[in-house]
C-alpha positions in Angstrom: 119.3 80.7 120.8 119.7 79.8 124.4 119.9 75.8 124.3 117.3 74.8 123.0 114.8 77.7 123.5 114.5 80.2 120.7 115.1 84.0 121.2 111.4 84.3 121.0 110.1 81.7 123.6 108.6 83.4 127.2 110.0 82.6 130.0 106.9 83.4 131.6 105.4 80.2 130.0 107.8 78.5 132.2 106.8 80.5 135.1 103.2 79.4 135.4 104.0 75.4 135.6 102.1 75.5 138.8 99.4 77.6 138.3 98.9 76.5 134.6 96.3 73.3 135.2 93.8 76.2 137.6 93.8 78.4 135.2 93.0 76.0 131.8 90.6 74.4 134.7 88.3 77.8 135.1 88.8 78.7 131.1 87.1 75.4 130.6 84.9 75.2 132.5 82.8 77.4 130.5 82.2 75.0 127.6 81.9 71.7 129.8 85.1 71.7 131.8 88.6 70.3 130.8 88.0 66.7 131.1 85.6 66.5 129.1 87.2 69.0 126.8 90.2 67.1 126.9 89.0 63.4 126.1 87.2 64.7 123.1 90.3 65.7 121.8 91.6 62.8 122.0 88.7 60.6 120.8 88.5 62.7 118.2 92.1 62.0 117.3 91.6 58.3 117.9 94.2 57.4 119.9 94.3 53.4 121.1 96.0 51.5 122.7 99.8 50.3 120.9 100.1 54.1 119.5 102.2 55.7 119.2 101.5 59.1 120.4 103.3 62.5 120.3 101.9 65.9 121.9 104.4 68.7 120.4 104.3 71.5 123.2 102.4 69.4 126.0 102.5 71.7 128.8 101.5 69.7 131.6 100.8 67.0 130.5 97.5 67.1 130.8 96.1 65.7 127.4 99.3 63.0 126.9 97.7 60.9 130.1 94.3 60.6 128.7 96.3 59.2 125.8 98.0 57.3 127.9 95.0 55.8 129.9 93.7 54.8 126.3 97.0 52.2 126.1 98.9 54.8 123.8 103.1 54.9 124.6 103.1 58.1 125.2 105.8 61.1 124.4 105.1 65.0 125.3 107.4 67.8 124.7 108.0 70.9 126.0 110.4 73.6 125.9 109.6 74.8 129.7 110.8 72.4 132.0 108.6 73.0 134.8 105.7 72.0 132.8 107.3 68.6 131.7 108.2 68.3 135.5 104.3 69.1 136.2 103.8 66.9 134.0 105.8 63.8 135.2 104.6 64.5 138.2 101.0 64.1 137.5 101.8 60.9 135.7 103.9 59.1 138.5 100.6 60.0 140.7 98.1 58.4 138.3 100.3 55.6 137.8 100.8 56.1 133.9 104.0 55.4 131.7 104.4 58.7 129.8 107.9 60.4 128.8 108.0 64.4 128.8 111.0 65.2 127.3 112.7 69.5 126.8 112.7 69.3 123.0 112.1 72.8 120.2 109.2 71.5 118.0 111.5 73.4 115.4 113.8 70.9 115.4 112.3 67.7 117.3 115.5 65.0 117.9 113.5 61.5 117.7 113.0 59.5 114.5 111.5 60.0 111.3 108.3 58.0 111.1 108.0 57.2 114.8 104.5 58.7 115.2 100.7 56.7 114.6 99.3 59.9 116.3 100.6 63.8 116.8 99.0 66.3 118.6 99.4 70.1 119.1 96.9 71.7 121.3 97.1 75.3 122.0 100.6 75.8 121.3 101.5 76.3 117.5 99.5 80.1 118.1 102.2 81.1 120.5 105.4 80.5 117.7 106.2 83.0 115.5 104.6 82.6 111.4 108.3 81.0 110.2 108.0 78.4 113.2 104.7 77.3 112.4 105.8 76.7 109.6 108.8 74.4 110.5 106.8 72.7 113.1 104.6 71.1 110.7 107.0 70.1 108.4 108.4 68.1 111.9 105.1 66.9 111.8 105.0 65.4 108.7 108.6 64.0 109.1 107.7 62.1 112.4 104.4 60.9 111.7 104.3 57.0 110.7 102.8 55.6 106.9 98.6 56.1 107.6 99.5 57.9 110.4 97.2 61.4 111.5 97.7 64.5 113.6 95.7 67.5 115.0 95.7 70.7 115.8 93.3 72.6 118.2 94.1 75.9 118.6 92.0 79.2 118.2 89.9 80.1 115.3 89.1 83.4 113.8 85.6 84.2 115.1 83.4 86.6 113.8 80.0 89.3 114.8 79.3 90.0 118.1 81.3 86.5 119.8 84.4 88.1 117.7 84.5 91.4 119.1 84.0 89.8 122.9 86.7 87.3 121.8 89.1 89.1 120.2 89.4 91.5 123.0 89.8 89.0 125.7 92.7 87.7 123.3 94.3 91.1 122.9 94.4 90.8 126.9 95.4 87.5 127.8 97.8 86.5 124.6 101.0 87.3 122.9 100.5 89.4 119.9 101.7 86.3 117.2 97.7 85.2 118.0 96.4 88.2 115.7 98.4 87.0 113.2 97.7 83.4 113.7 93.6 83.5 114.1 93.9 85.3 110.1 96.4 82.1 109.1 94.9 79.9 106.4 95.9 76.7 108.2 94.3 74.2 105.2 96.9 76.2 102.8 100.2 75.7 105.4 99.5 72.4 105.8 99.4 71.4 102.3 102.8 73.4 101.6 103.8 71.2 104.5 103.2 68.1 102.5 100.1 67.0 104.0 97.7 66.3 101.0 94.8 64.8 103.5 93.0 67.8 105.7 89.7 68.6 107.2 89.1 71.4 109.4 86.0 72.1 111.6 85.3 75.2 113.8 83.6 74.8 117.5 82.6 77.1 120.3 81.1 80.2 118.3 84.5 79.7 115.4 86.8 80.6 118.5 88.6 77.2 117.8 89.8 75.2 115.1 89.7 71.5 114.5 92.1 70.8 111.8 93.1 66.5 111.3 95.5 66.1 108.7 97.6 63.1 107.0 100.6 62.7 104.2 
């Protein structure tokens, strides 16, 4: 590990910070636009005023800032310092209060039971399997009693849409995603200590929405 960054970290994630939002905007255009998609995620997690909200693998902070608009006390964490810089600049421009810090998702240097709501969106698939499991254990540690967390990430997809989808992933994502879409995330959550879990599939099963609590 170099500093906070583990050996598996891919530096290109840091290098694309300045174009990341434009790329996401293009991709999400086909599902109604980024703003609509992100607001729906925050709404489903039930982020409200007064909640302490943590976003893991926050990237440029778009979801975190929507949580801040809802009145939550927001912390966003990521390994990519350039992503965090962009996130902080966006918060300042919008006049929103949010804290963006560099942390490793496997070993988050924040206090136990600190957050009412925790979100990781399209970040878990970037990690190798053991790191995914460690991240889920960290979420368990950081959630307050009665708190709730959510994963939004790639799903398995089947049939003709699945063929096209998997081909796209082969050219646009790292090999970890091919393992990730096969994983039983409910089983992983139970192994991490979560007893209440729910799973829904969206967009031809290309996305999984998992809500869970201790």
